[in-house]
C-alpha positions in Angstrom: -11.4 6.1 4.9 -11.0 4.7 8.4 -7.7 3.7 9.9 -8.7 0.1 9.9 -9.4 0.2 6.1 -6.1 1.9 5.5 -4.3 -0.8 7.4 -6.0 -3.5 5.5 -4.8 -2.0 2.2 -1.2 -1.7 3.4 1.3 -4.5 2.5 2.3 -7.0 5.2 4.2 -9.7 3.4 7.2 -9.2 1.2 8.6 -11.8 -1.2 12.1 -13.1 -0.6 14.7 -14.6 -2.9 16.2 -17.9 -1.7 19.5 -16.2 -0.9 17.8 -13.4 1.0 15.6 -15.8 3.0 18.6 -17.9 4.0 20.2 -15.1 5.9 17.6 -15.3 8.7 15.6 -18.4 8.0 16.0 -22.2 7.8 13.9 -23.6 5.0 13.8 -27.0 3.3 12.0 -28.8 0.5 11.5 -32.6 0.2 10.1 -34.4 -2.9 9.5 -38.0 -3.7 10.6 -38.9 -7.2 12.9 -41.1 -9.2 14.5 -38.2 -11.2 18.2 -37.5 -10.3 18.8 -34.6 -8.0 20.4 -32.5 -10.8 17.2 -32.7 -12.9 15.2 -30.9 -10.2 14.7 -27.1 -10.6 13.3 -24.6 -8.1 11.5 -21.6 -9.5 11.3 -19.0 -6.7 8.4 -16.5 -7.3 9.3 -12.9 -6.7 5.7 -11.6 -6.8 3.7 -12.0 -3.5 0.4 -11.4 -5.3 1.4 -13.8 -8.1 -0.2 -11.4 -10.6 1.6 -12.7 -13.6 0.8 -16.0 -15.2 2.9 -18.9 -13.8 2.5 -21.3 -16.7 2.5 -25.0 -16.5 4.9 -26.8 -14.2 7.7 -28.6 -16.2 8.9 -32.1 -15.3 11.1 -31.9 -12.2 10.1 -28.3 -11.5 9.3 -27.0 -8.0 7.5 -23.7 -7.6 8.4 -21.9 -4.4 7.3 -18.7 -2.7 9.2 -17.4 0.4 8.1 -14.3 2.2 8.8 -12.2 5.3 5.7 -11.2 7.3 5.7 -7.9 9.3 3.3 -5.5 10.8 2.0 -3.5 7.9 3.7 -0.3 9.1 7.0 -2.0 8.6 6.5 -2.7 4.9 6.6 0.1 2.4 3.6 0.6 0.2 4.4 0.0 -3.5 7.4 -2.1 -2.7 7.8 -4.8 -5.4 6.6 -8.3 -4.4 4.3 -7.3 -1.5 0.9 -8.6 -0.5 -1.8 -6.5 1.3 -3.9 -7.8 4.2 -7.1 -6.9 2.2 -6.0 -8.9 -0.9 -4.9 -11.9 1.2 -8.1 -12.0 3.4 -10.4 -11.9 0.3 -9.2 -15.3 -0.9 -9.6 -17.3 2.4 -12.7 -19.3 3.1 -14.7 -19.0 6.3 -13.0 -22.0 7.9 -9.6 -20.5 7.3 -10.7 -17.1 8.7 -12.0 -18.9 11.8 -8.7 -20.8 12.3 -6.7 -17.6 11.8 -8.7 -15.9 14.5 -7.8 -18.6 17.1 -4.1 -17.5 17.1 -3.4 -15.4 20.2 -0.7 -13.2 18.7 -1.2 -10.9 15.8 2.2 -12.0 14.3 1.0 -15.6 14.2 -2.3 -14.6 12.6 -0.5 -12.6 9.9 1.8 -15.5 9.1 -1.1 -17.9 8.8 -2.9 -15.4 6.6 0.1 -14.9 4.3 0.7 -18.7 3.9 -2.9 -19.7 3.2 -3.5 -16.8 0.8 -0.2 -17.5 -0.9 -1.0 -21.1 -1.5 -4.4 -20.2 -2.9 -2.9 -17.5 -5.2 -0.2 -19.9 -6.4 -2.5 -22.9 -7.0 -5.2 -20.7 -8.6 -2.7 -19.5 -11.2 -1.5 -23.1 -11.8 -4.9 -24.7 -12.3 -6.6 -21.7 -13.9 -9.2 -21.1 -11.2 -10.0 -18.2 -8.9 -8.0 -18.4 -5.7 -11.1 -18.0 -3.5 -13.0 -20.7 -5.4 -10.4 -23.5 -4.6 -11.6 -26.2 -2.2 -9.4 -28.4 0.0 -9.8 -31.5 2.0 -7.4 -33.2 4.5 -5.7 -36.5 3.7 -6.0 -39.3 6.2 -3.2 -37.7 8.4 -4.2 -34.1 7.9 -2.2 -32.9 4.9 -4.4 -30.5 2.8 -5.2 -31.7 -0.7 -6.7 -29.8 -3.6 -10.2 -31.0 -4.5 -11.1 -31.5 -8.2 -7.8 -30.2 -9.5 -7.6 -30.4 -13.4 -3.9 -31.3 -13.2 -1.8 -33.6 -11.1 -0.3 -31.3 -8.5 0.8 -31.5 -4.9 1.6 -28.6 -2.6 2.8 -27.7 0.9 2.9 -24.7 3.1 4.6 -23.7 6.3 4.5 -20.6 8.5 6.6 -19.5 11.4 6.3 -16.2 13.2 7.4 -13.6 10.7 8.0 -16.0 7.7 6.1 -18.3 5.3 7.0 -20.8 2.6 4.7 -22.3 -0.1 5.7 -24.9 -2.6 4.0 -26.9 -5.4 5.1 -29.6 -7.8 3.9 -32.4 -10.0 5.1 -34.9 -7.3 4.7 -35.4 -3.6 6.2 -32.3 -1.9 6.8 -30.9 1.5 8.2 -27.6 2.7 9.1 -26.2 6.1 10.5 -22.9 7.4 11.8 -21.7 10.8 13.3 -18.5 12.0 17.0 -18.9 12.8 17.4 -18.7 16.6 19.2 -20.3 19.5 17.6 -23.6 20.6 17.0 -23.9 24.4 17.4 -27.3 26.0 19.1 -28.7 22.9 20.0 -32.1 24.3 16.4 -33.1 25.2 15.0 -31.8 22.0 17.6 -33.7 20.0 16.6 -37.0 21.6 13.1 -36.6 20.0 14.2 -35.3 16.6 17.6 -36.8 15.7 19.0 -40.3 15.3 22.1 -41.3 17.3 24.5 -40.7 14.4 22.9 -37.3 13.7 23.3 -36.3 17.4 27.0 -37.2 17.0 27.3 -34.9 14.0 25.7 -32.1 16.0 27.9 -32.6 19.0 31.0 -32.3 16.8 29.8 -29.1 15.1 31.2 -25.8 16.2 29.2 -24.4 19.1 28.2 -21.3 17.2 26.6 -23.4 14.4 24.7 -26.0 16.5 21.4 -24.3 16.6 21.5 -23.5 12.9 22.4 -27.1 12.1 19.6 -28.5 14.4 17.1 -26.3 12.6 18.4 -27.6 9.2 17.8 -31.2 10.4 14.4 -30.2 11.8 13.1 -28.5 8.6 14.5 -31.2 6.3 12.7 -33.9 8.3 9.5 -32.0 8.7 9.4 -31.3 4.9 9.9 -35.0 4.2 7.2 -36.1 6.6 4.8 -33.5 5.0 5.6 -34.8 1.5 4.8 -38.3 2.7 1.5 -37.1 4.0 2.1 -39.0 7.2 3.2 -36.2 9.5 4.3 -37.2 13.0 2.8 -40.7 12.8 6.5 -41.3 11.9 9.0 -40.4 14.6 11.4 -37.9 13.2 14.4 -39.7 14.9 13.7 -42.8 12.7 14.5 -40.8 9.6 18.2 -40.4 9.1 19.6 -37.7 6.8 22.9 -36.2 5.7 22.4 -32.5 6.5 25.6 -31.5 4.7 25.9 -29.0 1.8 24.0 -31.4 -0.5 21.4 -32.9 1.9 20.3 -36.5 1.3 18.1 -39.1 2.8 20.2 -42.0 4.2 17.5 -44.2 5.8 13.7 -44.1 6.4 11.2 -46.4 8.0 9.4 -48.8 5.6 6.2 -46.7 5.6 8.2 -44.0 3.7 9.3 -46.3 0.9 12.8 -46.3 -0.5 15.3 -43.7 0.8 16.6 -43.6 -2.8 13.3 -42.0 -4.0 13.6 -39.0 -1.7 15.3 -35.7 -2.7 16.1 -32.8 -0.3 16.7 -29.2 -1.1 18.0 -26.6 1.4 20.4 -23.6 1.4 23.9 -24.1 2.5 24.8 -23.2 6.1 
């Protein structure tokens, strides 16, 4: 067996629990629904290959897969909850393979591969179809939608260098993930992302927490805009949220409907 074939069969993505992911990642989920927050439940998958049956989504249930993505030599073969390059690549279509190849850095290609394979494996189990047979089409503003799905389901995916998140639910959903890091040029970035009252909260936060708090705001807002399928046609600084321990939407532009119908989920900081 050639070295390239051996590498393809080695694992490169490892499933993470929500608690473990939160140590090094900022991740957030947004859904649009009328159910109270306490009636929502997140089921975090611990199997990267999603080999076991998932079963039907219950009302108010959110399916989530979080994973760390590393060069294959950094992931032990046989470790529970891992996904191999070979397995992941087999389920992507030609268009996805082409887009993956356009990333300049191997770390970005691997994160793209894990996210797109992960969403196919998850949705395939949910709708009872082969992962590689699923077809997608973009919405008006680019959010991928599952074609000819036998059940009402929405999904979202996100990948940053070294990490991925995939989520699905029976309601509009968005997910976003970022690696925790120091944010350079915080003031100018905040003008674009945060409303005035949010910038004030950030200024009053301890200096050591500001980058982490900014990433919490960022992932919460991007998850919401993904769920709305409007993306950045809506300026993120026009969405106002409480990024506290139990995040909540305070105000949104009219295009996003009622703020009372948005629910946010994110780990505590």
